[in-house]
N, C-alpha and C positions, 0 to 999 in steps of 0.2 A: 161826149158820149151820151146819147139819149137814154132815158129810163123807160123801158117798155116791158110788157108782161109776158110776151110769148115770142115765137119766131117771126112774127109779122113786123119786120123792121123796115125803116125807111132810111134812105141814104142821108147822111148829114155832111154838111160842108165844113164843119168845125172840128171834126174828129176822125180818127182812124177806125174806130170801132163803136158800134151801138150796143147797149146791153140792157138787160132787164133790171127792174128795181128790187126784185126779190130773188133769193137764191133758189136753185132747183136741187142742190145737193150740198152736203157738208162733209168734210173729212175731219181728221183729228185736229188740224191746225188752220184749215182754210175753208172759205165758202166759195161756191161756184155759181156763176150767173150765165144764163143763155146770152149769146151775143152774136153779132154779125160783123165781119170785117169789110172795110171799104178800101183799105190800102194794105199792101201794095197792089198794083193793078192785077197781078196774077191771082190774088186771093179775093178780088172784089166779089161781094155777095156770098161769101162762104160762111157757113156756120162756125162759130167759135165759142170759147168759154173764157170768161173773165174771172180771175181768182183774186181774192183778198184775204189777208190774215184775219182770223177770228178774234185774236186777243189784242190787236193794235191796228191803228191806221198807219200807212206807210207814206210819210210826207217827204221822204228822200228816195231817189232812185236806188241808192246803194243799199236800202233795206232789203232788197231782193237779191243781193250779191250771192248769199249762201245758196239760195234756191237755184239761181241760174247756174252757179258752179256745179251743183249737184246734177242738174240736167246734163250739163256738158260732160261731166265725168262719166255718168251713166251711158251717155251716147258713145263715148270713147270705148267703154267696156263692151257695149253691144256690137259695135263695128268690129272690134278685135275678136270677140267671141264668134261672130258669124264667119269671119275669115278662118279662124283656127279650127272650128268644128266642121266647116263645110256643110252646115246644117241646111236642110231643105225647109226648115221652119225659122227663117231669120227673124231677129228681134230689132225693132226700130223704136227709138224714143221720140215722142212727138216734139215738134219744134215749138219753142216758146219765145216770147219777147216781152219787154216791160214797157208799158205805156202810162202816160199821165191822163187822168180824167179831166176833160176840158169843159164838160157841162153835165149836170146831174140833178136828179130830183132830191132836194134837200131832206125829204122825209125818208129816203132810202139810203142804201149804201151800194157801191162805193161812193165816197164823197168827192166834191169838187177839189181838184188839184191832188187827189190821192194817186199814188203810183200802184198799178195793178199788173198782174201777169196775164197775158193773153196767149191762148194756144188754140190750135184747130180742134173742133169738136169731133169726138170719136163716135161715129154711128155704129149701131149694132149691139150685140150682147156683151155688155161690160162685165168683166169678171175680176175678182180679186184672187190672184194665184198664190202669193206669198206676202205675209205681213212683216213689218220691221221688227216685231217681237218674236219671230220664229215660227209662227203658224204657217203651215203649208196645206193648201187645198188637197185633200186625199186623192182626187182624180188626177192631180198633176203627174204622179209617178207613172200612170198608165196612159193618160190622154194628152198631157201637156209636159212631156219630159224635159223639154228645153228650159222650162222655167226654173226648177230646182237645180238643174245642171248649170245654168247660167250663174246662179248665186254661188254655187260651190266653186265653179271655175274662177269667178272674180276673186274669191278668197285665195285660191291657189296662185292665180296670176300676180297678185300683189304680195305674195309671201306672207299672207295672214294679216296684212295691215289694213286692208279695206274689203268691204263686201257690198255689192249692190243688192238691195232688198226692196220690200214693199212693191212687188211687181203686180201691176194691175193695168187692165186695158182691154182691147178688143182684138179678136183674131179675124183676119181677112184672108180667107183661103188658107194658104200655108204661112202667112206672115202675121206676126204679132206687132201691134202698135201699142206702146205702153206710155202711161202718164204718171206724174207724181212719184217718181222713184225716190228711194232713200239710199244714202250711202252710210254704211256703218264703218267707223274708223276707230283705231285704238285710242286716239286722243279725244274722240267725241267732238270733232271740229266741224261737222256738217249740220249744225243746227239742232233744234229741240227734238227732232225725230231720229237723230243719230243715237241709237241705244248702245253703241260701242260693243264691248265684249258680251254684254247681256244678250243683245240681238243675235250676235254670231253664235254664242253658245246654245241659245234656244233653238236656232235653226239646225245645228248639227245634232242636237239631241233627237230630233224627229226625222232628219234627212235619210232617205233611202236612195242609194246610188242607182241610177238608171243605166241602160245600155249607152246612153250618150255620155255619162260620166266615164264609163269604161272605155269608150272610143277616144275620149280626151286624155285618158291615162291619169285620171285624178282620183280613182277609187280609194287608194291607200293614202291619199294626202288629205288628212283631217287634223283638226287641232287636238292638243292634249287636253282632254276634258277634265282631267284631275287638276291641271293647272288653272283652268278657267273656274272650276268649282272652288278652288282655294281662293282665287281672287274674289269671287262672288261672296263666299262665306266671310272673308275678312272685311269686305266693304258693305255688303247689303244683306248678309245672313243667308246667302245661298241663292241658287237659281229657283225661280218660281214657275 
């Protein structure tokens, strides 16, 4: 992968993707670099994003297993939600794959032989709809109702054991394409962004059911907040 500073990339014979030497964005746990795909053939010359962890270098492909499993689980949720809701605003999770850096500028990152995540670049107005700590963009309830309904539905669908969260991405017409999803689980088994009951409780504290929630029949299906508060008080001194 060549290190370049903008979208003016050149084809490289020794790698699947070319990427910039400096990040254009950072999240809670990852940096994002502009990139260009050269393989597979159907994606040749397409804009992409290369992501690496901020707090470590990934020298083993398996370092990304939790992230890949999170994307896969979120995609399963989205496909099922689209089917059950019959929504005209379907949700899609962007495709991702894991690649190893084959050449790089030693002054920048990612480093040579590091494993990184590569996904298609999302053009357009990028928005954060829901965070993994329970924040919901106020306009969601009126303008983007499928976002909070999707999170609520995922909790009901899994009988309270999981919830898809940290919903962010771009709306293309009536379709949403999302990236960097988070799965909240009772066991906290989906990595450092999995805030478990904390995230679930915070979401339901602010959640206002929409017509989509009503159409899905999930309005009355919510957690026992007294039980969650008891858990939080005993473990962390209460919900914040």
